[in-house]
N, C-alpha and C positions, 0 to 999 in steps of 0.2 A: 315834474318828473316823478314817476311812480318809484316808490322804493324798491332796492334790490330784492330779488327773492331770497328768502332766508334757507340756508342749506338744510335739508333735512337729514336728521341724526338717525344713523341705522341701529336698530335696536340689537343690543348684545345678547347672544344667547345665555340662557340661565343654566348652570350646571344641573346635571341630572340629579333629581331628589331635592332640590331646593327652589324657592320661589312659589308662585301660584300656578294653578292650572294643572294640566295632565302631567307635566314633568314632575311634579311632587311626587306622583305615585310609582315613579321608576325606583327600582331596588338595586342595590350593588351586587353584583354576582358573587356568589360565596366561593371563597379560595378553595383550590384543590386539596384534598387531604394529603397531609404530610406522609411520606413512606415510613413504614414502621422500622424502627432501628435493627439493624443486623445484629444477630446474637454474637457475642464475642467467641473467636475461634478456640476450640479446646487444644490444650497443649497435647502432644501425642505422649504416650508412655514409653518408656525405655524399650519395652518388647515391641511395641508397634514401630519404633524408630528402626530397631534391629532388622525388622522384616522390610521395612522400606528401603534400608540402605545396607543390603547385605554384603556388599563389596567393601563398605567404608567403616561401619560399625560392628566389632566382632566381640563377643562374649565367651566364646571357647573356640577350639580349633577342631579339625577333623576327628571324628570318632572312630574311624577304621584304621588308625595307626596309633601304636601304643606308646604315645607320647604325652608328656604333661609339662607345662611351663610354669616354673616358679617365679613370681614377680614381687618385687619390694618397692613400696612407695615411700615418699616424703625423705628420700636420701638427698644428700648425704648429711650425716651429723657425725660429731667426733666421738660419741660414745659408742653407738650400736652398729653403724655402717661397717667400721673396721672389723667387729666381731663377726658379724654376717659374712663379710669376705673371707675372713680366716676360715670360717667352717665350710664355705663353698670350694675353696681351694683345696682344703684338706680332703674332701671327697670327690674332688675333679668334676664339680658341677658348674654349668654355665647358666646363669639367670639373667633376668632382665630387670633393671633398674629405672624406675620413673622418678625423674630428678625434678626437684623444685628449683626454679632458676636462682633465686636470692641465695639460697643455701649453696648452690654450686659455686657461687662467687666467694663464699667463706671458706670452702674446703676444695679447692681446685685439685689437690694431690689426690684426694680420695676418687674424684671423677676419672683422672688419668689412670689411677690403679684399676678401677673397673674395667677400662678399655684394655689395659695391658693383660689383664687376666682373661679375657675373652667373653665379658659379659655384653649384653645388648642394652642400649640406653633409649628411653623414651622421655617424651615432655610431659611434665606434670604440673605446667603452669609457672608463673613467676613467684606468686605468693600465696597460692592455694585458696582461691576464692571459690564459691559455688558457681559454676558457669551458668546454670539455670537462671541466676539472678543478675547476669550480666547483659550489657547491649553487646551486639555483633562487634562493635568498634573496641570495646573493652576486652571481649574475649579475644580479638585478634592481636591486640597489644600484649596480653598475656602469653600467648603461644609465640609471637615473633620476637619479643624481648628474651625469651628463654632459649629460643633457637639461636639468637645471636650470641648468648652467653656459651652455650654448649658446643657450637661448631669449633672454636678455636681450641677447646679442650679435648674433644673426641675425634676431630678430623671429619666430621660429616654432620649435616643437618638431619636429626632424627625424623623418621617417617611416622613413629607412633606417637600417639596423644592418650594420655589417660586423664580423663577429667576428675578433679577433686570430688569426692562423694560419689563418683560414679554419675553425676548428674550433667546432662547437655541438652541442648535446644536443636530443633530441626534446622533453623538457619546456620547453626554453627556447624552441624554435620555437613551440610551443603558447601559451607566455605572450605572445609577440610577436604571434601571429595574433590572440589575443583583444583585443589593443590596436590592431588594424589597422596595425601596423608590418610592415615588409618586410625580411628578410635578404638581403644582395646580397654573393655571393661574386664570382668571375670565371671566365672560361675562357681568358683568354690572360695568361700570367705573364711579366714581364719579367725575373724574378729579379734585379732592381737591388739588392736588399738584400745580395746578395753582392758588392757593390763592383765590377761589372763595368765594363769601359770602354764608351764609347759605341757601338762597333761591335757588340759582343756584346748590349748592351741593345736596339739596333735590330733585330738578326737575331732575338732571341727575340720581339718583337712582330710584325714584318713577315711573318715566316714563317707566323704563325698567325691573324692578325687577319683577319676577313671580316665580312660583314653580320650585325648582332647581338652582335658581340663586346663584351665588357666587359673592359678592360684593366688589369692591376694595375701601379701603379708606386708609388714612394715619394717624398714631398717633405718628409719628416722623417727624421732618424737618431738613431741611438744615439750615445753618447759615441766620438767618434773615427770614426765611421762615414763612408765617403767615397761620397757620391751624385753626384759630378761627373759621372759616366757618363750619368745620367739627365738632368741639366740639358743636357748637350752633345748627347745623341741627341734630345731633344725636338723641335727645328725640322725636322730631316730626317724624323722619324716623322710629323709632322704633314703635310709636304709630300707625302710618299709615299703616305700614306692617302688624302689628297685626290686625287692622281693616279689612284688606283684607283677613284675616283667614289664613295668613302665620305665621308658627313657626318658630322662630329664634334659629338656632342651629350652632355647630361648624362644621367645614370642615369634620373632621373624622366621625361625626354623619350623616352628609348629604351623605357622600359617602359610609357609612357602613363599615368602615375600623378602625383598630386600630390607636391610635395617635403615639404610638411609633414603632420603627423600630426593 
């Protein structure tokens, strides 16, 4: 009986570029070039942001009205805030105070006094960080925490935000715009935080203030900070601005907007 035929084994194909013969000459295709990395987006300047968001980011008011807004940051504190309030009351001036949330919890009676005496209130963060260095989430927490502190004390949620150091980012402005809030900086800086004397504080304001001006001063200081120059200069500043025919108003009055959100 003849032996059974042996099954023929099918030759396995050799991978390209390996083994003998023509396949050895096959070359692997070159990978496509990787796309060039996109350049990092440039942060917009404050001037550019003001141009892009004219209804949300303000540095001054209308110049066709003879009005000026005096504003005071970093309140309240137990030393300088009452002195500033006393001067404003004596001269029948309504100003705008941008309050730090954690300080408002320490001096709620001063916050209530501001409202009682007709001043406008704005949000100046919870603990005074530089917004430009914060994520959107951290920025939101700073604003909302302070809103929650201020509303029971003043009876409304402030519409106005003033960023510490005047710094803010585009995404933060967009967040504020979506909630109908307004970011307010200034165009006249007293530089009183440098602990200047009354003459220098006055000169820094009176040299530059005109119709539509938003003036930056401080009524709360850091540990050991001397703001006595602000307090001493204030009566003369008020009298001089009025002698120029300028009316002293709150920021909401200057901008023609509600004080509450």
